[in-house]
C-alpha positions in Angstrom: 86.5 72.7 67.3 85.8 75.6 69.0 82.7 76.5 71.4 81.7 79.9 71.8 79.1 81.3 75.0 79.0 84.9 74.0 77.0 87.8 74.2 74.8 89.2 71.3 75.9 92.9 70.4 73.2 93.1 68.0 70.0 92.6 70.1 70.2 94.3 73.5 66.5 94.0 74.2 67.6 90.5 75.3 69.3 91.6 78.5 66.1 94.2 79.7 65.6 94.2 83.2 69.3 92.1 84.0 72.8 92.6 84.2 74.9 91.1 81.6 77.0 87.8 82.6 80.4 87.8 81.9 80.8 85.3 78.7 84.0 83.2 77.9 85.8 82.5 75.1 87.6 79.1 74.6 89.1 76.6 72.3 89.9 73.3 73.8 93.7 73.6 74.9 92.8 77.0 76.2 92.4 78.5 80.0 88.7 80.3 80.1 89.1 84.0 80.8 86.0 86.5 81.2 85.3 88.7 78.2 83.6 92.0 79.0 80.8 93.8 77.1 82.5 96.1 74.5 82.0 100.0 75.0 79.2 99.9 72.2 77.2 97.4 73.8 74.6 98.7 75.6 72.2 97.5 78.2 69.1 98.4 79.1 67.7 97.8 83.1 64.6 97.2 84.1 62.8 100.0 85.9 60.0 100.5 88.4 56.5 101.5 86.7 56.1 105.2 87.3 52.6 104.6 88.4 54.3 102.8 91.4 56.5 105.5 92.2 56.5 109.2 93.3 58.4 111.4 91.3 61.8 112.9 92.9 63.6 116.3 92.1 65.4 115.0 89.3 62.8 113.0 87.8 61.5 116.3 85.5 62.5 119.7 84.9 58.8 121.1 86.0 58.8 123.0 89.2 56.1 120.3 90.5 56.2 116.8 92.3 53.5 114.2 93.2 52.2 114.7 96.8 51.2 110.9 96.8 51.6 108.1 94.1 49.6 108.0 91.5 48.3 105.6 88.0 48.9 107.0 84.4 45.5 104.8 83.3 42.7 105.1 84.5 40.3 103.4 87.3 39.1 99.9 86.7 36.0 98.7 88.3 36.2 95.8 90.7 36.5 92.2 89.4 33.2 90.1 89.6 33.7 87.0 90.8 31.5 84.1 89.8 31.5 81.0 92.7 31.2 77.9 90.9 27.1 76.6 91.4 26.7 73.2 92.1 23.4 71.3 91.4 21.1 70.8 94.2 20.8 74.0 95.8 18.8 76.7 95.9 20.5 78.6 93.3 20.2 75.7 90.6 16.2 75.7 91.3 13.7 78.5 89.6 10.8 78.9 91.4 7.9 81.3 89.6 6.5 83.9 92.3 4.3 86.9 91.1 6.3 88.9 93.7 9.7 88.8 92.1 8.4 90.4 88.9 7.7 93.6 87.8 3.9 93.5 88.4 3.2 96.6 85.7 4.7 94.0 82.4 3.1 90.8 83.6 0.0 90.2 85.3 -0.6 86.7 87.6 -2.1 85.3 84.6 0.6 85.9 82.2 2.9 84.7 84.6 1.2 81.2 85.0 0.7 81.1 80.9 4.7 81.2 80.8 6.1 79.4 83.6 3.3 77.1 83.4 3.9 76.7 87.6 6.4 74.9 87.0 9.9 74.7 89.1 12.9 74.9 86.6 16.1 72.9 87.9 19.7 73.4 86.2 21.2 70.0 84.6 24.6 69.8 85.4 26.2 69.5 81.8 29.8 70.3 83.2 30.6 66.6 83.7 31.1 65.2 80.5 31.4 68.4 78.5 33.2 67.9 75.4 34.3 70.4 72.9 31.4 69.2 70.1 28.7 70.1 73.1 29.4 73.6 72.1 28.3 73.4 68.2 25.1 71.9 69.7 22.0 73.8 71.9 21.3 73.3 75.5 17.9 73.6 77.1 18.4 76.3 79.6 14.3 76.3 80.7 11.5 74.0 79.2 11.2 77.0 76.9 14.7 78.6 76.4 17.4 77.2 74.5 20.9 78.7 74.2 22.7 77.3 71.1 25.3 78.7 68.3 23.8 80.5 64.9 25.0 76.9 62.9 21.7 74.9 64.9 19.5 77.0 62.7 20.3 75.0 59.9 19.4 71.8 61.6 15.5 71.7 60.4 15.3 68.1 61.8 16.3 69.2 65.2 14.2 72.3 65.5 11.1 70.4 64.3 12.3 67.8 67.2 12.3 70.3 70.0 9.3 71.9 68.7 11.2 75.7 68.5 8.5 78.1 67.6 10.6 81.4 67.8 14.0 82.2 67.1 16.2 85.4 68.2 19.4 86.3 67.2 21.4 88.2 68.7 24.2 89.5 65.9 26.8 93.1 65.4 25.0 96.0 64.4 27.3 96.0 61.3 25.4 92.8 60.0 22.1 94.3 60.6 21.2 94.3 57.0 22.4 91.1 56.0 19.5 88.3 55.3 20.4 84.9 57.3 19.4 81.9 54.8 19.1 79.5 57.3 16.6 81.5 59.4 14.3 82.3 56.8 14.5 79.0 55.4 13.5 77.8 59.0 10.5 80.3 59.4 9.2 79.1 55.6 9.2 75.5 56.3 8.1 75.5 60.0 6.7 78.6 60.2 8.6 79.5 63.3 9.2 83.0 64.2 12.8 84.9 63.7 13.5 87.9 65.7 17.0 90.2 65.7 18.7 92.3 68.2 21.7 94.1 66.6 24.1 96.0 69.0 27.5 97.2 68.5 29.2 95.2 72.1 28.0 93.3 75.1 27.5 97.2 76.9 24.7 98.1 74.1 23.0 94.7 75.6 21.3 96.5 78.6 18.8 98.7 76.1 18.1 95.1 74.0 17.0 93.0 77.2 13.7 94.5 78.3 12.9 93.9 73.8 13.9 90.4 74.5 12.0 89.4 77.5 9.1 91.3 75.8 8.9 89.2 72.7 10.1 85.7 74.2 6.7 86.6 76.8 4.3 87.9 74.4 5.0 84.7 71.9 4.8 81.9 74.8 1.6 83.9 76.0 0.3 83.8 72.0 1.1 80.3 71.6 -1.1 79.4 74.2 -3.9 81.6 73.2 -4.0 80.3 69.7 -4.3 76.6 71.7 -7.5 78.1 73.5 -10.4 75.0 73.3 -13.0 77.5 74.5 -13.4 80.9 76.2 -15.9 80.6 79.6 -16.1 84.0 81.8 -12.8 85.3 80.6 -11.4 82.0 81.4 -9.4 79.9 78.8 -9.5 76.2 78.7 -6.2 74.0 77.5 -6.2 70.6 76.5 -3.4 69.5 78.2 -3.1 66.3 76.6 -2.6 68.2 73.0 -1.2 71.4 74.6 2.1 72.3 72.6 3.6 75.3 74.6 5.8 77.5 72.7 9.8 77.0 72.6 12.5 80.2 72.3 16.0 79.6 70.9 18.5 82.1 71.7 21.4 82.2 69.1 24.4 83.9 68.5 27.9 83.3 66.3 29.2 81.2 68.8 26.2 80.9 71.5 28.6 81.8 74.5 28.4 85.6 75.0 25.5 87.5 73.8 23.0 84.7 73.7 24.0 83.5 77.0 23.9 87.1 78.5 20.1 87.8 76.9 19.7 84.0 79.0 20.4 85.3 82.1 18.4 88.5 81.8 15.6 86.4 81.1 16.3 84.6 84.2 16.6 87.6 85.8 13.6 89.5 85.0 10.5 86.6 85.2 12.3 84.6 88.2 13.3 87.6 89.9 16.9 86.0 90.4 20.1 88.4 90.8 23.2 88.3 88.3 25.5 86.0 89.8 22.7 83.4 90.4 21.5 83.4 87.3 24.6 83.3 85.7 25.5 80.4 87.4 22.5 79.1 85.8 23.1 79.4 82.5 26.8 78.0 83.1 26.1 75.3 84.6 24.0 74.1 81.4 26.2 75.6 78.8 29.4 75.0 80.2 31.3 77.1 77.2 29.7 80.0 77.7 31.5 83.1 78.1 30.7 86.2 81.0 33.6 89.2 80.5 33.6 91.4 83.2 31.6 94.2 81.0 29.0 91.7 79.9 28.5 91.0 83.9 28.4 94.5 84.5 25.9 95.3 82.4 23.8 92.5 84.0 24.4 94.0 87.5 23.0 97.0 85.7 20.1 95.6 84.8 19.4 93.8 87.9 19.2 97.5 89.4 16.7 98.8 86.9 14.7 95.5 87.7 14.9 96.0 91.5 13.9 99.7 91.4 11.3 99.0 88.5 9.6 95.7 91.1 10.2 98.2 94.0 8.0 101.5 92.7 5.4 98.5 91.2 5.1 97.2 94.6 4.6 100.6 96.7 2.1 102.1 93.8 0.4 98.5 93.5 -2.6 99.5 95.9 -2.1 103.3 95.8 -5.3 104.6 95.2 -4.7 107.8 92.5 -6.7 110.3 95.0 -4.7 110.3 97.3 -2.1 112.5 95.3 -3.8 116.1 94.6 -1.5 117.7 93.8 -0.8 115.6 90.7 -4.4 115.7 89.6 -4.2 119.4 90.1 -1.6 119.8 87.6 0.8 121.0 90.2 4.1 122.1 89.1 7.2 119.5 90.1 9.4 120.6 93.3 12.3 122.2 93.0 15.5 121.3 94.7 15.6 124.2 96.8 12.1 123.5 98.5 13.8 120.0 99.8 16.5 121.6 101.9 16.4 122.7 105.0 17.0 126.2 106.5 21.5 125.2 107.1 21.7 123.8 103.8 20.1 126.5 102.3 23.0 128.8 103.7 25.7 126.8 101.6 26.1 127.9 98.4 29.0 127.5 95.8 31.0 130.2 93.7 28.0 130.5 91.1 25.1 130.8 94.0 24.2 127.5 93.4 22.9 125.3 96.6 25.5 122.7 97.5 23.5 119.4 97.7 26.1 117.1 98.7 28.0 119.7 101.4 27.7 116.6 104.1 30.4 114.4 102.4 32.7 117.5 102.4 32.8 117.6 106.0 35.7 116.7 107.6 37.8 115.7 104.9 41.5 117.0 104.9 42.8 119.5 102.0 44.9 117.5 99.6 46.9 118.9 96.7 47.9 116.1 94.3 50.9 117.9 93.3 53.4 120.4 95.3 55.7 123.2 94.1 59.2 122.7 94.9 60.1 125.9 95.0 58.0 126.2 98.5 59.3 123.4 99.9 
């Protein structure tokens, strides 16, 4: 019986990136001898990626050569690492404080009603987490839950947990689709249902403020509906009978869009940064998936919140009469009025001011490609 160990001549791709090794044809009583590839066998060797090498004169018929290594793909933003969160740390505890929120969106009383002046401590559910847990909803805050859309069908669980509002994040293609489980929950239990329709995670940034406002307005409304009496513009609540509102955030899996909404809410109400908010949510729902685009969206939203808070803090105690120019209807200043005499002397080819001239000072000239005929 003959045993063959030879190279295939039909699929040269199998040898891409390596040189062919000699094969042997032999029978039981024959002396092995090497067999070399036939002339029609073609082998492809692995080449260095174009993005990692400089062009040589023999690579192209063009008269231009690259002056430095370059990449053929657009630049990508850096990876945002999320450190592993450990329980009982400062990042696992949320402390409500009016200094951490935008004063133009919430008052001190509103923040007290929403948070009940209670600290929120993250529950580490990573220990003992199993696959079935992702099909359930978990509490992120005392009044905020996160889970998949399928939990909306469980009317018994909704009633037991006291859910009063459901916010569903879904793709914009399904904006006109009726979700019967949500409608049934609204009819049977009187639960308010809201939707956030987005095309991808990048569009979530425009929906974050609306989601935060809906949650806060709902919690304040539930509180005021249970007010026992009002004296001197102060509402009194019977703590023994009070049942605060609870909001359930859902998406198809409960691991992406709704998770981003939960993190954005923590950033807006408790003043946490993106990394701390992601850690707080991930610790309690272990299956969440914060991709890079979503993390950058949350990071951009955090920058917006920080800017709003700075403006609100700066203008909180500024009397209106200290800005007479605006009260008199003064026009907006042009960019040329903010430049000194030296900056006004620097103009570009069109005659306009070069407002970022400083960053070009001392920078050596660089031509990305060189004409080989002149070298």
